[in-house]
C-alpha positions in Angstrom: 90.7 106.8 -40.3 91.5 105.5 -43.3 90.1 101.9 -44.1 92.0 99.3 -45.5 91.4 96.6 -48.8 91.3 93.3 -47.9 90.3 90.0 -49.9 86.4 89.9 -50.8 85.3 86.3 -49.6 81.9 86.2 -51.6 83.1 85.4 -54.8 84.7 82.2 -56.1 88.2 82.8 -57.3 89.1 82.0 -61.0 91.4 78.9 -60.9 90.2 77.6 -57.2 91.0 73.8 -59.2 94.6 74.6 -59.5 96.7 73.1 -56.8 100.4 73.0 -59.3 102.3 74.4 -61.5 101.6 73.6 -65.3 98.1 73.2 -64.4 95.3 75.3 -66.5 91.3 75.4 -65.5 88.9 76.3 -67.7 85.1 76.6 -65.9 84.9 73.7 -64.1 87.9 71.4 -66.3 91.1 71.3 -64.8 93.7 70.1 -67.3 97.7 69.6 -66.6 99.6 67.4 -64.5 97.6 65.1 -62.4 94.6 65.2 -64.9 93.3 63.2 -67.8 94.3 65.8 -69.8 97.6 66.6 -70.5 99.1 69.6 -71.7 101.8 68.9 -74.8 105.4 69.7 -74.0 105.1 72.7 -76.2 102.7 74.3 -73.6 100.8 77.5 -74.5 100.9 80.2 -76.8 99.6 83.7 -76.4 99.4 83.6 -72.9 102.7 86.0 -72.1 102.5 87.5 -75.4 101.4 91.3 -75.9 97.9 91.2 -77.9 97.8 92.9 -80.9 97.8 96.8 -80.9 96.0 99.0 -83.0 97.0 102.7 -82.4 95.3 105.8 -83.3 99.1 107.5 -85.1 97.9 109.8 -87.5 100.8 110.2 -90.4 102.8 113.8 -90.4 101.8 115.3 -94.1 105.5 117.5 -93.9 107.7 115.6 -92.2 108.8 111.9 -91.3 106.9 110.0 -88.7 103.3 110.3 -87.6 101.8 112.3 -84.3 101.3 109.5 -81.7 97.5 108.4 -80.9 96.1 106.2 -78.5 97.1 102.5 -78.0 94.2 99.9 -77.9 94.8 96.2 -77.7 93.0 93.3 -79.9 91.7 90.0 -78.0 94.0 87.7 -76.9 93.9 84.6 -78.4 95.2 81.4 -76.2 95.9 78.4 -77.7 97.1 75.0 -76.4 97.7 71.2 -76.8 96.0 69.0 -75.0 96.5 65.0 -74.7 93.4 63.2 -74.1 94.7 60.0 -71.6 92.1 58.6 -70.0 93.3 56.0 -66.9 92.0 53.0 -68.3 90.3 52.2 -71.5 86.7 51.6 -70.2 87.1 55.3 -68.8 87.9 56.5 -72.3 84.3 57.6 -73.4 83.8 59.3 -69.8 86.8 61.3 -70.4 86.2 62.6 -74.4 82.7 63.0 -73.3 83.7 65.1 -70.2 86.0 67.3 -72.3 83.8 67.9 -74.7 80.9 69.1 -72.6 83.4 71.4 -71.2 84.9 73.2 -74.5 81.4 73.6 -76.4 80.7 77.1 -77.5 77.9 77.7 -75.2 77.7 79.2 -72.3 79.5 82.8 -72.9 82.9 83.9 -71.0 84.5 81.7 -68.1 87.7 82.4 -66.5 90.3 80.4 -68.1 93.5 80.3 -65.1 97.0 79.2 -65.5 99.7 79.1 -63.1 103.1 79.2 -63.9 106.1 79.4 -61.4 103.4 79.9 -58.4 101.3 82.6 -60.0 98.2 82.1 -61.2 96.4 84.6 -63.9 93.1 84.6 -65.4 91.1 86.0 -68.4 87.4 85.9 -69.3 87.0 83.8 -72.6 85.1 81.5 -74.3 86.4 78.6 -76.9 86.7 79.3 -80.2 88.5 76.5 -81.8 88.8 72.8 -80.9 90.4 70.2 -83.2 90.3 66.1 -81.6 91.7 63.9 -84.2 89.9 60.2 -84.0 93.1 58.4 -85.3 93.7 55.0 -84.4 95.1 55.4 -81.0 92.0 57.6 -80.2 89.8 54.3 -81.4 91.5 51.9 -79.6 92.4 53.6 -76.2 90.6 57.0 -76.5 94.2 58.5 -76.6 93.8 61.9 -78.3 96.4 64.9 -79.4 93.3 67.7 -79.2 93.9 71.6 -79.9 92.0 74.1 -78.1 91.9 77.7 -78.7 90.5 80.5 -76.5 89.2 84.4 -77.3 89.4 87.0 -74.4 87.5 90.1 -76.0 89.3 91.6 -72.9 93.1 90.8 -73.0 94.0 91.8 -69.4 95.0 89.3 -67.4 93.7 89.5 -63.6 95.0 88.3 -60.7 92.4 85.2 -58.6 91.5 87.2 -55.4 89.1 89.8 -55.8 90.2 92.6 -53.8 87.5 95.1 -51.9 87.6 98.3 -50.2 85.1 100.3 -48.2 84.6 103.3 -46.5 81.8 105.3 -44.8 81.0 108.9 -44.7 83.0 111.2 -42.7 81.8 112.0 -39.3 82.5 115.8 -38.5 84.2 116.5 -35.0 82.0 117.9 -32.6 84.4 120.7 -31.2 85.7 121.1 -27.8 84.1 122.6 -25.1 86.4 123.9 -22.0 85.7 123.9 -18.4 83.4 126.8 -17.5 83.0 128.8 -14.2 80.3 126.1 -13.3 82.8 123.6 -12.9 81.5 122.0 -16.1 83.9 121.1 -19.7 86.7 119.9 -20.5 89.9 119.9 -18.5 93.4 118.5 -18.9 95.0 116.0 -19.5 92.7 115.3 -22.3 91.6 111.8 -23.3 91.3 112.8 -27.2 89.9 108.9 -28.2 89.5 107.9 -31.7 89.9 109.9 -34.9 87.0 110.6 -37.1 86.2 108.7 -40.0 87.8 110.2 -43.2 85.6 108.5 -45.5 88.4 107.3 -47.6 90.5 104.4 -48.2 93.5 103.4 -50.9 93.0 100.9 -53.4 96.3 99.4 -54.4 96.1 97.6 -57.9 99.3 95.2 -57.8 99.2 94.7 -61.4 100.8 96.3 -64.3 97.7 97.9 -66.1 94.8 99.6 -65.2 91.7 98.0 -63.6 87.7 98.6 -63.8 86.5 98.1 -60.5 82.8 97.7 -59.7 81.1 100.4 -56.9 78.5 99.8 -54.7 76.9 102.9 -53.1 74.5 101.7 -50.0 72.1 104.2 -48.5 70.6 106.3 -47.0 72.7 108.7 -48.5 72.1 111.6 -51.0 73.8 112.8 -54.1 76.6 109.9 -53.4 80.1 110.6 -54.5 83.2 108.6 -55.2 86.4 110.7 -55.7 90.2 109.8 -57.1 92.0 112.1 -54.8 95.0 112.2 -56.9 93.5 114.0 -59.8 90.1 114.8 -58.9 88.0 112.7 -61.0 84.7 111.5 -59.5 81.5 109.6 -59.8 78.6 111.4 -58.7 75.0 110.5 -59.4 72.1 112.6 -58.3 69.9 110.4 -56.3 69.1 109.6 -53.3 69.1 106.1 -52.0 67.0 104.7 -48.8 68.3 102.1 -46.1 69.1 99.3 -47.6 69.5 100.5 -51.4 71.9 99.6 -53.4 73.3 101.9 -56.4 76.0 99.2 -58.4 78.5 101.3 -61.0 80.5 98.4 -63.1 83.2 100.6 -64.7 83.9 98.3 -67.3 80.3 97.4 -69.0 80.1 101.4 -68.3 76.5 100.8 -66.4 74.8 102.0 -63.4 71.9 100.3 -62.1 69.4 100.4 -58.8 69.0 97.2 -56.9 71.1 95.3 -59.5 67.8 95.5 -62.0 66.8 99.5 -62.8 69.3 101.5 -64.8 70.1 104.8 -63.2 72.9 106.0 -65.5 70.8 109.0 -66.3 71.2 110.0 -62.9 75.0 111.0 -63.7 75.5 114.7 -63.1 77.6 116.6 -65.5 80.5 116.9 -63.7 80.7 113.0 -63.2 83.2 111.3 -65.0 82.1 108.7 -68.0 82.0 105.0 -66.0 85.0 103.6 -68.3 87.2 106.7 -67.7 86.9 105.7 -63.8 89.8 103.3 -63.5 92.6 101.9 -60.7 95.8 102.9 -62.1 98.6 100.2 -61.5 99.9 101.1 -58.1 98.0 103.0 -54.9 94.7 105.4 -55.7 93.2 107.2 -52.9 89.7 107.5 -52.9 87.4 109.4 -50.9 83.2 109.0 -50.4 81.4 112.1 -50.0 77.7 112.9 -50.4 75.5 116.0 -50.2 73.8 115.2 -46.6 73.8 117.7 -43.9 73.7 115.5 -41.3 75.8 112.0 -42.8 73.8 108.8 -41.8 76.4 106.3 -40.7 74.7 103.4 -42.7 75.5 105.1 -45.8 78.7 103.4 -47.6 80.6 102.5 -50.4 82.5 99.8 -51.6 84.7 99.1 -54.2 85.9 95.8 -55.7 88.9 95.0 -58.3 91.3 92.4 -59.6 94.9 92.6 -60.1 95.4 93.9 -63.8 98.3 92.5 -65.9 99.1 92.0 -69.7 
């Protein structure tokens, strides 16, 4: 029986503070309507733009044009002009201090979320430029027209919900034992009961570009395998997981970790595809969970989590 995919409740969604169109959330700082940090009427740039593209095209030596190669996007640059508008002059220092604290260069990448026309999308980014002029309006009232720039090393934008799909290993059918001379066994009409577990489910990426899922294999299971049924590409690891052990595969980072710490990337079998090539293309992807266990344990499972991915 195929498993359904659901919203994963354990991760705080990016943009969780946003309540209306035109608002921007950077980490824990909310900007836009209803806040002391108003977005200038010029809006933001770089959000809906297609990032600069690098191509592997090779010029044809004997005719016009080139042979087409792979296309890869450079980091996304997002800029915004933000007005610091403290509610009162007495709160000017606090408004400026909170803005500076949230837009410093430390702390690595965080979620930058923007809501437009009812849709909230987010990127992982870091602040790469901040300009706050100290003119007369700033000195007297704390009013400033600041400029911010974020750099998203992964240019894709993601939906705010983490989706989750889960499956257990398929359970073989026991077969039928018909009524014999002793009167034991099955007789018509039959009660067919429920379907056996198929060990598969369908992951749906509602975006317009490929998403990299995070996959968790839970034991007890021997040589866990997750396959894309459409093209046969699979992740397979020559490892035996005991009950309670978890093998986590991050297909974006290309890592394979046992219980969140020890690397087990070397356990990938020769038939296993490179982790970063195991992606969820836009639309539906049918996935199947299998193992080398002669008698599958019902506690073994695979969990797949992903964000819808957009350009």
